[in-house]
N, CA, C and O of each residue as an XYZ file, in Angstrom:
268
protein
N       0.752     -0.865      0.192
C       0.203      0.332     -0.273
C       0.902      1.052      0.089
O       0.904      1.992     -0.707
N       1.874      1.294      1.236
C       2.693      2.504      0.627
C       4.051      2.698     -0.072
O       4.989      3.474      0.115
N       3.782      1.600     -1.042
C       4.532      1.116     -2.886
C       3.063      2.047     -3.673
O       3.175      3.033     -4.402
N       2.248      1.626     -3.410
C       1.299      2.971     -3.780
C       1.270      3.948     -4.445
O       1.502      4.369     -5.578
N       0.566      4.525     -2.469
C       0.942      5.593     -2.024
C       2.493      6.660     -2.800
O       2.547      7.620     -3.568
N       3.518      5.831     -2.080
C       4.652      6.082     -3.593
C       4.976      6.647     -4.665
O       5.711      7.582     -4.983
N       3.930      5.526     -5.468
C       4.215      5.941     -6.486
C       3.367      6.952     -7.050
O       3.490      7.794     -7.939
N       2.553      6.634     -6.329
C       1.286      8.032     -7.330
C       1.830      9.205     -6.727
O       1.920     10.108     -7.559
N       2.312      9.597     -5.343
C       2.622     10.612     -5.002
C       4.168     10.875     -6.100
O       4.229     12.041     -6.490
N       5.111     10.149     -6.503
C       5.749     10.683     -8.015
C       5.514     10.251     -9.226
O       6.361      9.953    -10.069
N       4.138     10.204     -9.346
C       3.330     10.497    -10.571
C       3.136     12.031    -10.847
O       3.722     12.856    -11.548
N       1.518     12.073     -9.565
C       1.154     13.237     -9.450
C       2.347     14.664     -9.712
O       2.257     15.614    -10.490
N       3.445     14.302     -8.687
C       4.712     15.549     -8.551
C       4.897     15.582    -10.472
O       4.479     16.456    -11.231
N       5.766     14.135    -10.874
C       6.202     14.725    -12.256
C       4.881     15.039    -13.652
O       5.176     15.523    -14.745
N       3.699     14.689    -13.304
C       2.646     15.564    -13.699
C       3.476     16.954    -13.691
O       4.308     17.382    -14.490
N       3.033     17.415    -12.688
C       2.748     19.418    -11.978
C       4.130     19.714    -12.145
O       4.628     20.322    -11.197
N       4.846     19.457    -13.057
C       6.727     19.456    -13.004
C       6.392     19.290    -14.407
O       7.461     19.031    -14.960
N       5.712     19.302    -15.034
C       5.799     19.118    -16.638
C       4.677     19.996    -16.817
O       4.421     19.976    -15.613
N       3.698     20.824    -17.327
C       2.170     21.178    -16.816
C       2.147     22.674    -16.631
O       1.315     23.534    -16.922
N       3.805     22.718    -15.823
C       4.315     24.632    -15.170
C       4.248     24.899    -15.427
O       3.331     25.660    -15.116
N       4.862     25.138    -16.617
C       6.031     25.918    -17.417
C       4.782     26.265    -19.047
O       4.791     27.158    -19.894
N       3.910     25.102    -18.839
C       3.038     25.163    -20.333
C       1.289     26.306    -19.689
O       0.571     27.101    -20.296
N       1.275     25.672    -17.965
C       0.582     26.715    -17.056
C       0.984     28.327    -17.528
O       0.191     28.963    -18.222
N       2.383     28.962    -17.053
C       2.424     29.572    -16.457
C       3.364     30.184    -17.964
O       4.480     30.699    -17.886
N       3.046     30.096    -18.502
C       3.801     30.489    -20.065
C       1.840     30.919    -21.039
O       1.358     31.382    -22.072
N       1.568     30.480    -20.068
C       0.250     30.335    -20.831
C      -1.152     32.460    -20.231
O      -1.757     32.754    -19.200
N      -1.026     32.966    -21.147
C      -1.963     34.707    -20.341
C      -2.896     33.807    -20.217
O      -2.472     32.967    -19.423
N      -4.212     33.463    -20.672
C      -5.376     32.588    -19.555
C      -6.150     33.806    -20.380
O      -5.746     34.363    -21.401
N      -7.550     34.097    -19.543
C      -9.289     34.862    -19.719
C      -9.022     36.084    -19.832
O      -9.711     36.988    -19.360
N      -7.568     36.278    -20.734
C      -7.816     38.548    -20.155
C      -7.188     38.978    -19.297
O      -7.363     40.097    -18.814
N      -5.973     37.824    -18.795
C      -5.785     38.629    -17.519
C      -4.125     39.703    -18.094
O      -3.199     39.246    -18.763
N      -4.211     40.776    -17.692
C      -2.656     41.680    -17.509
C      -2.888     42.149    -16.927
O      -3.945     42.727    -16.674
N      -1.267     42.033    -16.129
C      -0.738     42.240    -14.890
C      -1.655     41.752    -13.064
O      -1.895     42.258    -11.967
N      -1.882     40.250    -13.962
C      -2.752     40.018    -12.351
C      -4.060     39.848    -12.420
O      -4.569     38.987    -11.703
N      -5.140     40.901    -13.592
C      -5.873     41.355    -12.897
C      -6.879     40.982    -14.524
O      -6.334     41.374    -15.556
N      -8.168     40.311    -14.662
C      -8.568     39.734    -15.619
C      -9.487     41.328    -15.758
O      -9.876     42.198    -14.979
N      -9.541     41.031    -17.431
C     -10.048     42.592    -17.780
C     -10.539     41.741    -19.176
O      -9.921     40.816    -19.703
N     -11.752     42.293    -19.585
C     -12.345     42.768    -20.823
C     -11.206     42.047    -22.084
O     -10.019     42.339    -22.234
N     -12.042     41.022    -22.893
C     -11.368     40.880    -24.182
C     -12.299     40.754    -24.820
O     -13.468     40.401    -24.665
N     -11.607     41.115    -25.661
C     -12.471     40.842    -27.811
C     -13.592     39.549    -28.030
O     -14.096     39.787    -29.127
N     -14.196     38.316    -27.493
C     -14.118     37.298    -26.981
C     -16.021     37.832    -26.192
O     -17.136     38.116    -26.631
N     -15.328     37.688    -24.845
C     -16.054     38.303    -23.701
C     -15.413     39.726    -23.120
O     -14.296     40.181    -22.873
N     -17.311     40.304    -23.029
C     -17.017     41.825    -21.779
C     -17.624     41.178    -20.576
O     -17.375     40.003    -20.310
N     -18.259     41.772    -19.987
C     -18.159     41.601    -18.805
C     -19.875     41.509    -18.728
O     -20.558     40.974    -17.854
N     -20.276     42.166    -19.862
C     -22.069     42.464    -19.375
C     -22.402     41.723    -20.156
O     -23.424     42.230    -20.619
N     -22.076     40.030    -21.070
C     -22.045     38.933    -21.670
C     -22.108     38.532    -20.297
O     -23.060     38.997    -19.671
N     -21.333     37.791    -19.688
C     -20.989     37.164    -19.248
C     -21.798     37.825    -18.046
O     -22.531     38.424    -18.834
N     -22.030     38.015    -17.456
C     -23.379     38.530    -16.100
C     -24.678     38.500    -16.928
O     -25.672     38.728    -16.239
N     -24.894     38.301    -18.097
C     -26.436     37.977    -18.259
C     -26.372     36.540    -18.516
O     -27.301     35.818    -18.154
N     -25.430     36.111    -19.065
C     -24.847     34.659    -19.369
C     -25.595     34.484    -16.930
O     -26.695     34.367    -16.388
N     -24.984     34.526    -16.719
C     -24.195     34.066    -14.660
C     -26.098     34.256    -14.789
O     -26.703     33.327    -14.254
N     -27.073     35.464    -15.504
C     -28.080     35.729    -15.022
C     -29.312     34.686    -15.461
O     -30.362     34.376    -14.897
N     -28.670     34.269    -16.788
C     -29.767     33.851    -17.506
C     -30.387     31.856    -16.709
O     -31.430     31.209    -16.617
N     -28.165     31.619    -16.162
C     -27.983     29.953    -15.484
C     -29.069     29.892    -14.725
O     -29.761     28.882    -14.597
N     -29.414     31.751    -13.795
C     -29.552     31.667    -11.957
C     -31.074     31.380    -12.968
O     -31.257     30.167    -13.056
N     -31.985     32.065    -13.598
C     -32.876     32.223    -13.620
C     -33.909     30.272    -14.133
O     -35.009     29.828    -13.805
N     -32.820     29.735    -14.982
C     -32.965     28.578    -15.257
C     -33.170     27.950    -14.108
O     -34.191     27.302    -13.879
N     -32.125     28.108    -13.223
C     -32.291     26.495    -12.101
C     -33.478     26.963    -11.492
O     -34.218     26.190    -10.883
N     -33.820     28.688    -11.659
C     -35.188     28.817    -10.076
C     -35.760     27.991    -10.960
O     -35.881     26.800    -10.674
N     -36.320     28.626    -12.493
C     -37.584     27.584    -12.402
C     -37.291     26.229    -12.617
O     -38.397     25.717    -12.793
N     -36.125     25.037    -12.735
C     -35.833     24.551    -12.860
C     -36.372     24.006    -11.417
O     -36.649     22.807    -11.447
N     -36.546     24.561    -10.335
C     -36.484     23.987     -8.896
C     -37.598     24.498     -8.483
O     -38.138     23.873     -7.571
N     -37.927     25.089     -8.719
C     -39.756     25.134     -9.276
C     -40.890     24.603     -9.571
O     -42.091     24.676     -9.309
N     -39.623     23.665    -10.627
C     -40.997     22.919    -10.895
C     -40.977     21.384    -11.002
O     -41.753     20.553    -11.474
N     -39.405     21.317    -10.178
C     -39.364     20.042     -9.390
C     -39.783     20.070     -7.980
O     -39.709     19.029     -7.328
N     -40.278     21.307     -7.367
C     -40.878     20.970     -6.359
C     -42.195     21.598     -6.267
O     -42.458     22.463     -5.431
N     -43.255     21.026     -7.382
C     -43.325     21.369     -7.573
C     -45.109     20.345     -7.421
O     -46.140     20.829     -7.888
């Protein structure tokens, strides 16, 4: 059992070490200087509208389930 845990830890560490440069090199979702900003693809209003729509759909689904 300890051998399996040790092997799993080694594999996990290797994966993290291999993925780190890729994750650090990518700019990610509109990050600029550590602050998330708008991009051409997504504006704050678009994201807020999607969140509201998802919340409304979830609420409607809960109401239907409760009836």
